[in-house]
C-alpha positions, 0 to 999 in steps of 0.5 A: 284337533281333539278328534285328530288327538283321539284318533292318532294319540298324543304320542309322538309317532316312530312308524316309517319316516316320522323319526326323520321328519322330526330329525328335519324339524329339529334341525330348523330349531337348532341350526336356523331356517335358512334353507342351505343350512348345513346339516353334519349329522346324515350322510357326511353333512347336506343342506337338508331343508335346500333340497326338501320343501322346508314349510312343514319344518318352518310350521312345527318350528314356528309353533315352538317358537311362538309359545317360548318353548312350552310346546316342545319340539316333539309336541310341535311335530305331533300338533302339525301331523294332527293338522295335516291329518284333518286339513283335507276333510276341512278344506274340502268341505269349505270348496264343496260347500261353496261350489254347492251353497250347502255344507250338507251336500259338501259333507260326504265329499269332505268326509272322503277327502278325510279318510282316503288312504288308497295306498300306494296309489295316492302318496298324501291319503291317510296311509302315506301322509299320516302313517307312513310319515309324508305329512308334508305331502298331505298338508300341501294337498289340502291347500288345493281345495282352498285354492278352489275355492278362492277361484270360485267367484273369479270363475263366475265373473262376480269378482276379480282375480283373487290374487292375495289367496291365490299367491300366497296358497301356490307359494304355501303348496311350493315350499310344503310339496311342489308335487302339487303345483300342476294341480294349482296351475290346471285350476287356475287354467280352468278358471281362466277360461271359464268365461272371456275374455280368455286371453286377458285372464289366463295372462292376468293369472300368469302375471300373478303366479310369476309374484308367487315365484318371487315369494318362493325364489329364497328356497327356488332360486338356490334350489335350481341353481344347485340341482346338480348337488342332489339326486332326484327321487323317482321311486314311484312308478305309474303305468297302466298295470299299476292304475288296473292294480289300483282298482282292482285293490280299491273298488271304492276307486271305482265308485268314485270315478264313476260318481265324477263321470256322473257329474262330468256327463251332466256339464252342459246342464251345471248352470255354475261355472264353479261347479263345472270346474270341479266337475273337469278338474280330475279329467284335466289332471289326468291328461297333465299325469298322462304327459309326465309319465309319457313324455317328461319322465321318458325325456329324462325329467323326473323331478315331479314324478307322475305318481305324485303329481296323480294325488291331485287327480285323487282330490279332483275326483273326490270332489267331483265326486261329491258333486256326482254324489248329490246329483249335480244339485246346488241348493237355491240361492234363498237357502241361507237360513234352514237346510233343506231336508232333501240335502240333510238326508243327502249329506247324511246318507252319503256320510254313513255309506262312506263310514261303513266303507271305511270300517273294513278295508284299507281304501278309507281309513277313519280310525287308525288302529292303535297296534298299527301306529307304534309311538316312539316310546314303545319302539324306543323301549322294544328295540332298546335304542338307549343301550345302542346309543350309550355304546355309540356315544363311547366309540372311538371318534368318527361316523357311523354306518348303518348297513340299513336305513331302518329297523322292522318292527314285525318279523318277515322277509318283505321289504315292505313290512312294518318298519321304522328309520328311527335310526334317523335320530341316532345324531340328536340322542348320541352326538353322533353323525351317521351315514344310511340309517334314514329314509331315501335320501337325495344326497349323492352320499346316499346315491354312492351307498345305495348303488355304489356311486355318486353320479346324476342319475336319479335314485329309482328305488326305495331303500327299503329295498335294500335293506338286508340285501345289499351296500355300496351297490353290492350285495352283502355276501359278496362285499368284501372286507377291503371294498367295505374299509376303503368306503369307511376310510373315505367316509370317515367311519368309526363304527358299522351298525347292522342287525343280528338278521344280517350276520349270515350275510356279512363276510365283510365284517368276520375277522375284519382287520379294521373293524375288530371289536364287536358288540351285541346290543340286541337287536343290533350288533355294532363293529368298532374300529380306529378313529376317524378325523372328522372336521372340528366345528367351531361354529355352524359356518366354520370348521377346521380339518387335518390333511395329510398329503403332498404339496398340490396334491388331492385331499378329502377334507372328510364331509360332502362337496357342496358349493357353498364351503371355502377353503383357506391355509394360512390366509391363502384361499385353497382349490376345492372340487367333488371328488369321485365318491362325493366328497369335498376334496382340497388341493393344500399347499402342504398337509397341516390344518385347513380352514372350511367356512360356509356362507350364502353364495350369490343365488342364496342372497339374490333369492332372498332379496327377490322373496322380500320384493315379492313379499312387498308386491303381495301386500301392495300389488293387488290394492293398487291393481284391483283399484285400477281394474274397470269395473266389468272385469275387475281384474 
């Protein structure tokens, strides 16, 4: 951790997605750990952690709670980022050391797992997982070698199925980043078929995987039941051209592939079934990725994008390359004392060589450049965020619409240039709910802002590509005042924030009759309109809202639709539905006050019961089945 603190710094990072990930940690701390807990601050309300894996935010909140608040929420976030940074190197070292019976031989592979960036092909690397802020993906990625290490004795036939370890690791990966679940399944399948009786071993593994599914049911069951309330994020692209581009931009990837192929070519000469598993794993993952990209995605099943599933392939390639670097060598069984000189030299030579590669280029990143990793303090000062938030605090009641998802940190026109989604912290810092201003989001309201409709189709582009170019599916130059004002009215927006750079492209806000007042807070410009009535929240689960409509008429309640909302008036239950814009509409008997109550439904409660049952079974079942297993099989 000292190395991570020195390499990454002790300050809160503000680059790209980090502010939004911090906001999710604040969500758990302030609104509780229930995945379906309603977050009113973003996108007219959303159950933020029901449709995003919650484990990373849980880890930060747990650290904050166990320290009795001594570790602040921002500090807890920084600590979890440090953990995500270090974890792949540590876990790969543990796994390869068990395979090769030598930590020295495992050292080169562990070094590459720690430092590999390979951006943008690898989203769990240093660039994607640490710099950009996709730390949950990197933390789950780091658990794959632990699954491998746990399975090794079972693949060799020296132990029964490692139920306690594999079940909890599988559940943890699903709750941290499910895109790595296919990697777990491939590892378990390879270990199961490593020796007979293969059919029985596969059936045994499936049974224990069902137990892992039970443990995650508090999140996965409501997720599946409420899938219509989210939009798949499928902005990545995996194609033959993108793979070729990766090897052109990152020649080191070709070296990894060559070393991995060298290990695979000597498969019959490898005496250890565990080492064979490592040699085969990346190529088995390649088949899975190919099926995902060519079959599942083309059939419209885009919930596990192939470009994210491929991260497990890259980690498998690293581990197999570590095997190939050592010449598929294993330290002898009697080498428990001093390490052999040959192992030390092979390990150190690999580390030195790969460290030299990391000095230049973007394939390996061991020691990030401080200038490219801006801190929150420096970013807030440079962008004058306190001044913006004070202006928004005094704005008329209502939500704030951001024309962009973030703010560029350098001058230029490239959509991918360094930027920050620091405006995602506006609800925390100013007390004002926002629309847009966050990273690419799966909310139906986000789809409305991105493309002009809240339909069920996947979101196939990064929001950064739209910044300064379009809003509500229209180019900024052709977005007229009437359309903008109508969306603002339905979303209960009373303030609009843009960048000074956007002014030439925003004719809709020139002499706008609704948003008349304009204030400059460089680099931002704020337009203020009339007050907008938002639901009055008396508690996290109870709100009141004034509706204005004729009896029997459908009226917007001013927040996003979700099935857990119930509406009543004068003790009478009212009908609710999803509006055309993805908002909650109420069919009221007359104008007046409507009570809104938010409570878990059957999928949420059943999921909690199943998860509790799964934890009990995880504690008791391995002991029972291991004791009852025949000694020859231990399973």
